[in-house]
C-alpha positions in Angstrom: 0.4 11.0 -7.4 -1.0 9.2 -4.5 1.0 7.2 -2.0 -1.1 4.8 0.0 0.5 3.9 3.4 0.6 4.4 7.2 2.2 7.5 8.6 4.1 5.3 11.2 5.7 3.2 8.4 9.3 3.8 8.0 9.3 2.7 4.3 6.3 5.0 3.5 8.2 7.9 5.3 11.3 7.2 3.2 9.4 7.2 0.0 7.4 10.3 0.8 10.8 12.0 1.5 12.5 10.8 -1.6 9.6 11.8 -3.9 9.2 15.3 -2.4 12.8 15.9 -2.7 12.6 15.0 -6.3 9.9 17.7 -6.6 7.0 15.5 -7.0 3.6 16.5 -5.6 2.4 13.6 -3.5 -1.0 13.1 -1.9 -0.5 10.7 1.2 -3.5 8.5 1.9 -3.4 7.0 5.4 -5.2 3.7 4.9 -6.1 3.3 8.5 -7.4 6.7 9.2 -9.0 7.2 6.0 -10.2 3.6 4.9 -10.5 2.8 1.3 -13.8 1.6 -0.1 -14.3 -1.6 -2.0 -14.1 0.4 -5.1 -10.8 2.0 -4.2 -9.4 -1.5 -3.2 -10.4 -3.0 -6.5 -7.8 -1.6 -8.9 -4.9 -2.2 -6.3 -6.0 -5.7 -5.9 -6.4 -6.2 -9.6 -2.7 -4.7 -10.1 -1.0 -6.7 -7.4 -3.4 -9.6 -6.4 -2.5 -11.5 -3.3 1.0 -9.7 -3.0 -0.8 -6.7 -1.7 -1.1 -8.6 1.7 1.9 -8.3 3.9 2.1 -11.8 5.3 5.0 -11.2 7.4 3.2 -8.5 9.6 2.3 -8.8 13.2 -1.3 -8.0 12.1 -1.4 -10.9 9.6 -0.1 -13.4 12.2 -2.9 -12.2 14.7 -5.7 -12.9 12.3 -7.9 -15.9 13.0 -7.5 -18.8 10.5 -10.8 -18.0 8.8 -9.8 -14.5 8.0 -6.1 -15.7 6.7 -7.8 -18.0 4.4 -10.3 -15.2 3.1 -9.8 -13.2 -0.1 -7.4 -10.1 0.1 -10.4 -7.7 -0.4 -12.0 -9.1 2.7 -8.8 -9.0 4.6 -8.1 -5.3 3.7 -11.6 -4.2 4.5 -11.4 -5.6 7.8 -7.7 -4.7 8.6 -6.2 -2.1 6.1 -2.9 -2.2 7.8 -2.4 -5.7 6.2 -1.6 -3.9 2.9 2.1 -4.2 1.9 3.4 -0.7 1.6 3.8 1.7 0.2 1.5 1.7 -3.0 2.2 4.5 -5.4 0.1 5.4 -8.3 -0.2 8.3 -10.7 -3.4 6.8 -12.1 -1.7 4.9 -15.0 1.4 3.3 -13.3 1.4 1.4 -10.0 4.2 0.2 -7.8 4.4 -1.7 -4.5 7.2 -1.1 -2.1 10.1 1.2 -2.2 12.8 -0.8 -3.7 15.1 0.0 -6.6 12.6 -0.9 -9.3 9.9 1.4 -7.7 12.5 4.2 -7.3 13.4 3.7 -11.0 9.7 4.3 -12.1 9.2 7.4 -9.9 12.6 9.1 -9.7 13.9 8.7 -13.1 
């Protein structure tokens, strides 16, 4: 199972802690330090569409108008921290965030 996120993100930390406590083996992928390629972004964008962009983040607010209007793929390749976090996948299932629905998928 892979958790895509940032090591400074409190939601990512909480998800990682909960998943490890449940006995799951997690590979943490720091999207800023170990950037994803276009091919790696493609299935995530296909799964979540524009919802993959965290439009409430300071990083998003600091984008210029041209970049804010560009496609999610271009935004993420330029600024990976724009990704809504965390994204979890086991290769077949994907979840975005660490709400009750995501916890039900991975902790049940």
